[in-house]
N, CA and C atoms as a LAMMPS dump frame, in Angstrom:
ITEM: TIMESTEP
0
ITEM: NUMBER OF ATOMS
336
ITEM: BOX BOUNDS ff ff ff
-5.0000000000000000e+02 5.0000000000000000e+02
-5.0000000000000000e+02 5.0000000000000000e+02
-5.0000000000000000e+02 5.0000000000000000e+02
ITEM: ATOMS id mol type element x y z
1 1 1 N -140.078 -383.348 247.039
2 1 2 C -139.871 -383.959 248.248
3 1 3 C -140.974 -384.733 248.888
4 2 1 N -141.104 -385.856 249.069
5 2 2 C -142.333 -386.204 249.836
6 2 3 C -142.509 -386.124 251.184
7 3 1 N -143.216 -385.74 251.91
8 3 2 C -143.408 -385.61 253.133
9 3 3 C -144.803 -386.43 253.427
10 4 1 N -144.737 -387.389 254.813
11 4 2 C -145.809 -387.961 255.169
12 4 3 C -146.656 -386.734 255.809
13 5 1 N -148.193 -386.897 255.189
14 5 2 C -149.067 -385.918 255.839
15 5 3 C -150.218 -386.531 256.29
16 6 1 N -151.085 -386.048 257.058
17 6 2 C -152.034 -386.481 257.699
18 6 3 C -152.974 -385.265 258.13
19 7 1 N -154.136 -385.587 258.058
20 7 2 C -154.999 -384.134 258.893
21 7 3 C -155.522 -384.56 260.272
22 8 1 N -155.859 -383.637 260.678
23 8 2 C -156.757 -383.519 262.027
24 8 3 C -157.657 -382.575 262.054
25 9 1 N -158.874 -382.787 261.682
26 9 2 C -159.604 -381.683 261.137
27 9 3 C -159.303 -380.945 259.997
28 10 1 N -158.969 -379.571 260.465
29 10 2 C -158.746 -378.574 259.615
30 10 3 C -157.261 -378.308 259.237
31 11 1 N -156.684 -379.112 260.07
32 11 2 C -155.187 -378.738 260.324
33 11 3 C -154.47 -380.021 259.504
34 12 1 N -153.528 -379.648 258.614
35 12 2 C -152.371 -380.421 257.831
36 12 3 C -151.462 -380.816 258.876
37 13 1 N -151.167 -382.135 258.852
38 13 2 C -149.839 -382.466 259.731
39 13 3 C -148.898 -382.796 258.617
40 14 1 N -147.467 -382.403 258.312
41 14 2 C -146.397 -382.883 257.838
42 14 3 C -145.292 -383.269 258.715
43 15 1 N -144.948 -384.409 258.505
44 15 2 C -143.896 -384.973 258.979
45 15 3 C -142.462 -384.66 258.189
46 16 1 N -141.718 -384.134 259.009
47 16 2 C -140.329 -383.38 258.225
48 16 3 C -139.375 -384.898 258.058
49 17 1 N -138.526 -384.551 256.987
50 17 2 C -137.595 -385.572 256.748
51 17 3 C -136.228 -385.448 257.626
52 18 1 N -135.768 -386.462 257.352
53 18 2 C -134.239 -386.708 258.479
54 18 3 C -133.517 -385.249 258.236
55 19 1 N -133.264 -384.702 257.251
56 19 2 C -132.205 -383.769 257.292
57 19 3 C -133.239 -382.575 256.09
58 20 1 N -132.939 -381.449 256.603
59 20 2 C -133.212 -380.218 255.679
60 20 3 C -132.148 -379.387 255.679
61 21 1 N -131.344 -379.266 254.448
62 21 2 C -130.137 -378.613 254.516
63 21 3 C -130.393 -378.049 253.099
64 22 1 N -129.123 -377.414 252.629
65 22 2 C -129.163 -376.735 251.15
66 22 3 C -129.497 -377.396 249.941
67 23 1 N -129.123 -378.817 249.756
68 23 2 C -129.636 -379.794 248.914
69 23 3 C -131.116 -379.733 248.703
70 24 1 N -131.902 -379.762 249.732
71 24 2 C -133.377 -380.041 249.814
72 24 3 C -134.261 -378.942 250.368
73 25 1 N -133.695 -377.752 250.653
74 25 2 C -134.499 -377.047 251.617
75 25 3 C -135.512 -376.401 250.539
76 26 1 N -135.253 -375.872 249.342
77 26 2 C -136.322 -375.489 248.449
78 26 3 C -137.238 -376.149 247.868
79 27 1 N -136.98 -377.636 247.714
80 27 2 C -138.052 -378.613 247.678
81 27 3 C -139.018 -378.536 248.747
82 28 1 N -138.296 -378.684 250.019
83 28 2 C -138.974 -378.864 251.541
84 28 3 C -139.848 -377.663 251.653
85 29 1 N -139.532 -376.232 251.187
86 29 2 C -140.275 -375.38 251.222
87 29 3 C -141.637 -375.069 250.107
88 30 1 N -141.202 -375.774 248.994
89 30 2 C -142.197 -375.688 247.895
90 30 3 C -143.578 -376.702 248.458
91 31 1 N -142.808 -378.093 248.812
92 31 2 C -143.814 -378.872 249.187
93 31 3 C -144.608 -378.499 250.54
94 32 1 N -144.082 -377.824 251.547
95 32 2 C -144.936 -377.233 252.472
96 32 3 C -145.95 -376.076 252.011
97 33 1 N -145.287 -375.497 251.318
98 33 2 C -146.23 -374.47 250.761
99 33 3 C -147.493 -374.768 249.786
100 34 1 N -147.156 -376.267 249.031
101 34 2 C -148.333 -376.523 248.578
102 34 3 C -149.386 -377.088 249.737
103 35 1 N -148.737 -378.016 250.636
104 35 2 C -149.669 -378.648 251.799
105 35 3 C -150.641 -377.31 252.325
106 36 1 N -149.779 -376.21 252.586
107 36 2 C -150.353 -375.126 253.364
108 36 3 C -151.663 -374.769 252.395
109 37 1 N -151.686 -374.798 251.313
110 37 2 C -152.816 -374.117 250.415
111 37 3 C -154.085 -375.007 250.664
112 38 1 N -153.889 -376.783 251.142
113 38 2 C -154.898 -377.064 251.311
114 38 3 C -155.367 -377.315 252.752
115 39 1 N -154.776 -376.311 253.672
116 39 2 C -154.97 -376.323 255.064
117 39 3 C -156.09 -375.413 255.323
118 40 1 N -157.227 -375.691 255.994
119 40 2 C -158.34 -374.639 256.374
120 40 3 C -157.883 -373.702 257.614
121 41 1 N -157.314 -374.333 258.45
122 41 2 C -156.924 -373.673 259.775
123 41 3 C -155.382 -373.176 259.967
124 42 1 N -154.769 -374.256 259.35
125 42 2 C -153.282 -374.386 259.404
126 42 3 C -152.358 -375.423 259.499
127 43 1 N -151.278 -375.264 259.738
128 43 2 C -150.119 -376.444 259.614
129 43 3 C -149.43 -376.778 260.698
130 44 1 N -149.137 -377.885 261.009
131 44 2 C -148.384 -378.464 261.798
132 44 3 C -147.131 -379.415 261.189
133 45 1 N -145.895 -378.948 261.706
134 45 2 C -144.768 -379.828 261.053
135 45 3 C -144.402 -380.29 262.245
136 46 1 N -144.309 -381.713 262.154
137 46 2 C -143.986 -382.725 263.042
138 46 3 C -142.244 -382.978 262.779
139 47 1 N -141.433 -382.757 263.604
140 47 2 C -140.008 -382.879 263.675
141 47 3 C -139.503 -383.931 264.156
142 48 1 N -140.332 -385.026 264.874
143 48 2 C -139.757 -385.95 265.52
144 48 3 C -138.75 -386.659 264.693
145 49 1 N -138.943 -386.94 263.41
146 49 2 C -137.812 -387.618 262.563
147 49 3 C -136.749 -386.574 262.048
148 50 1 N -136.644 -385.511 262.472
149 50 2 C -135.733 -384.445 261.807
150 50 3 C -134.496 -384.571 262.829
151 51 1 N -133.259 -384.858 262.114
152 51 2 C -132.059 -384.982 262.921
153 51 3 C -131.345 -383.602 262.651
154 52 1 N -131.424 -383.096 261.621
155 52 2 C -130.499 -381.868 260.966
156 52 3 C -131.204 -380.805 260.571
157 53 1 N -130.999 -379.765 260.777
158 53 2 C -131.791 -378.683 259.936
159 53 3 C -130.375 -377.307 259.689
160 54 1 N -130.517 -377.043 258.696
161 54 2 C -129.661 -376.134 258.083
162 54 3 C -130.24 -374.618 258.378
163 55 1 N -129.533 -373.28 258.274
164 55 2 C -129.918 -372.167 257.751
165 55 3 C -130.893 -371.904 256.579
166 56 1 N -130.758 -372.889 255.35
167 56 2 C -131.669 -372.863 254.58
168 56 3 C -133.04 -373.513 254.778
169 57 1 N -132.976 -374.2 255.818
170 57 2 C -134.068 -375.042 256.162
171 57 3 C -134.906 -374.117 257.145
172 58 1 N -134.408 -373.484 257.948
173 58 2 C -134.968 -372.271 258.843
174 58 3 C -135.561 -371.233 257.782
175 59 1 N -134.919 -370.796 256.738
176 59 2 C -135.479 -370.136 255.973
177 59 3 C -136.799 -370.543 255.379
178 60 1 N -136.738 -371.952 254.837
179 60 2 C -137.915 -372.539 254.548
180 60 3 C -139.242 -372.684 255.411
181 61 1 N -139.032 -372.948 256.448
182 61 2 C -139.753 -372.819 257.702
183 61 3 C -140.417 -371.218 257.836
184 62 1 N -139.659 -370.307 257.936
185 62 2 C -140.095 -368.868 258.139
186 62 3 C -140.853 -368.425 256.982
187 63 1 N -140.354 -369.013 255.713
188 63 2 C -141.464 -368.232 254.69
189 63 3 C -142.752 -369.118 254.559
190 64 1 N -142.7 -370.413 255.129
191 64 2 C -144.17 -370.812 255.027
192 64 3 C -144.793 -370.233 256.251
193 65 1 N -144.354 -370.064 257.479
194 65 2 C -144.763 -369.323 258.265
195 65 3 C -145.638 -368.026 258.098
196 66 1 N -144.778 -367.327 257.554
197 66 2 C -145.406 -365.866 256.871
198 66 3 C -146.254 -366.108 255.925
199 67 1 N -146.144 -367.152 255.064
200 67 2 C -147.203 -367.093 254.095
201 67 3 C -148.645 -367.821 254.711
202 68 1 N -148.656 -368.549 255.842
203 68 2 C -149.913 -369.096 256.429
204 68 3 C -150.457 -367.644 256.995
205 69 1 N -149.529 -367.184 257.818
206 69 2 C -149.955 -365.916 258.831
207 69 3 C -150.884 -364.74 257.749
208 70 1 N -150.077 -364.582 256.57
209 70 2 C -150.781 -363.572 255.505
210 70 3 C -152.131 -363.924 254.976
211 71 1 N -152.333 -365.287 255.214
212 71 2 C -153.689 -366.208 254.797
213 71 3 C -154.463 -366.116 256.106
214 72 1 N -153.999 -365.825 257.174
215 72 2 C -154.766 -365.724 258.482
216 72 3 C -155.067 -367.195 259.025
217 73 1 N -153.771 -368.157 258.895
218 73 2 C -154.065 -369.586 259.199
219 73 3 C -152.851 -369.456 260.099
220 74 1 N -152.662 -370.476 261.025
221 74 2 C -151.916 -370.603 262.06
222 74 3 C -150.995 -371.557 261.565
223 75 1 N -149.772 -371.715 262.403
224 75 2 C -148.252 -372.644 261.959
225 75 3 C -147.677 -373.047 263.258
226 76 1 N -147.437 -374.185 263.287
227 76 2 C -146.964 -374.86 264.722
228 76 3 C -145.95 -376.001 264.533
229 77 1 N -144.942 -376.165 265.008
230 77 2 C -144.127 -377.446 264.999
231 77 3 C -143.965 -378.099 266.272
232 78 1 N -143.718 -379.086 266.263
233 78 2 C -143.846 -380.246 267.422
234 78 3 C -142.682 -381.461 267.078
235 79 1 N -142.365 -381.829 268.311
236 79 2 C -141.699 -382.96 268.424
237 79 3 C -140.135 -382.829 267.954
238 80 1 N -139.804 -381.563 268.501
239 80 2 C -138.229 -381.113 267.901
240 80 3 C -137.154 -381.878 268.885
241 81 1 N -136.341 -382.436 268.685
242 81 2 C -135.262 -383.398 269.7
243 81 3 C -134.295 -382.095 270.072
244 82 1 N -133.529 -382.537 270.718
245 82 2 C -132.812 -381.71 271.649
246 82 3 C -131.764 -380.676 270.561
247 83 1 N -130.893 -381.284 269.788
248 83 2 C -130.225 -380.482 268.969
249 83 3 C -131.03 -379.679 267.966
250 84 1 N -132.359 -380.281 267.457
251 84 2 C -133.244 -379.392 266.695
252 84 3 C -133.48 -378.053 267.277
253 85 1 N -133.955 -378.223 268.522
254 85 2 C -134.606 -377.292 269.392
255 85 3 C -133.577 -376.172 269.622
256 86 1 N -132.383 -376.83 269.905
257 86 2 C -131.279 -375.883 270.347
258 86 3 C -130.858 -374.661 269.109
259 87 1 N -131.059 -375.403 268.126
260 87 2 C -131.104 -374.59 266.894
261 87 3 C -131.991 -373.348 266.561
262 88 1 N -133.463 -373.532 267.125
263 88 2 C -134.215 -372.691 267.203
264 88 3 C -134.166 -371.928 268.03
265 89 1 N -133.458 -372.141 268.973
266 89 2 C -133.366 -371.261 270.2
267 89 3 C -132.426 -370.201 270.026
268 90 1 N -131.113 -370.712 269.613
269 90 2 C -129.727 -370.117 269.168
270 90 3 C -130.403 -368.811 268.021
271 91 1 N -131.068 -369.614 266.987
272 91 2 C -131.563 -368.614 265.981
273 91 3 C -132.454 -367.601 266.361
274 92 1 N -133.347 -367.65 267.555
275 92 2 C -134.336 -366.721 267.704
276 92 3 C -135.695 -367.369 267.29
277 93 1 N -135.885 -368.215 266.52
278 93 2 C -137.261 -369.015 266.022
279 93 3 C -137.908 -369.379 266.877
280 94 1 N -137.512 -369.681 268.118
281 94 2 C -138.433 -370.563 269.16
282 94 3 C -139.22 -369.302 269.692
283 95 1 N -139.083 -368.135 269.544
284 95 2 C -140.046 -366.488 269.663
285 95 3 C -140.77 -366.445 268.624
286 96 1 N -140.581 -367.036 267.651
287 96 2 C -141.37 -366.197 266.467
288 96 3 C -142.502 -367.659 265.932
289 97 1 N -141.799 -368.87 266.172
290 97 2 C -142.8 -370.031 265.793
291 97 3 C -143.082 -370.877 267.192
292 98 1 N -144.438 -371.212 267.223
293 98 2 C -144.971 -371.92 268.537
294 98 3 C -144.318 -373.4 268.353
295 99 1 N -143.65 -373.66 269.383
296 99 2 C -142.888 -375.171 269.163
297 99 3 C -143.772 -375.916 270.372
298 100 1 N -143.924 -377.126 269.999
299 100 2 C -144.639 -377.933 271.058
300 100 3 C -144.053 -379.562 271.339
301 101 1 N -144.083 -380.181 272.503
302 101 2 C -143.501 -381.01 272.596
303 101 3 C -144.083 -382.399 271.984
304 102 1 N -145.549 -382.088 272
305 102 2 C -146.46 -383.174 271.052
306 102 3 C -147.129 -382.675 270.183
307 103 1 N -147.656 -383.75 269.267
308 103 2 C -148.364 -383.263 268.352
309 103 3 C -149.833 -382.958 268.303
310 104 1 N -150.338 -383.825 269.344
311 104 2 C -151.636 -383.457 270.106
312 104 3 C -151.636 -381.717 270.562
313 105 1 N -150.83 -381.357 271.234
314 105 2 C -150.688 -380.046 271.747
315 105 3 C -150.705 -378.807 270.582
316 106 1 N -149.543 -379.245 269.358
317 106 2 C -149.58 -378.408 268.492
318 106 3 C -150.813 -378.111 267.547
319 107 1 N -151.613 -379.399 267.376
320 107 2 C -152.865 -379.552 266.462
321 107 3 C -153.9 -378.766 267.485
322 108 1 N -153.841 -378.923 268.97
323 108 2 C -154.829 -378.318 269.691
324 108 3 C -154.573 -376.677 269.364
325 109 1 N -153.318 -376.338 269.291
326 109 2 C -152.951 -374.815 269.32
327 109 3 C -153.571 -374.088 267.917
328 110 1 N -153.305 -374.888 266.816
329 110 2 C -153.353 -374.47 265.387
330 110 3 C -154.855 -374.447 265.136
331 111 1 N -155.58 -375.485 265.943
332 111 2 C -156.896 -375.627 265.374
333 111 3 C -158.187 -374.705 266.184
334 112 1 N -157.42 -374.099 267.335
335 112 2 C -158.153 -373.339 268.254
336 112 3 C -158.239 -371.812 267.651
């Protein structure tokens, strides 16, 4: 899975694809893990283009967050539309993953 990526200083920013479900969640996870390895301070996943995420996608996000945390790096997500944010709220993920409305705010949090 190819994700659009950029850097802001020591932070890797990955733009999530349209859907993360059982058909591509493992590849999504592997790609984020690879990108996280090159992050000095941490990673931001920009979900502005994400229309759907399944429980398999949530699992991938959680595993990436845990991996970064174990390396002393930070993780945040931004740009979640209402349906995606609702999935994060219902699943309790908004309590364990920092969510931001803007990319700039997420990058500022990860780089601090």
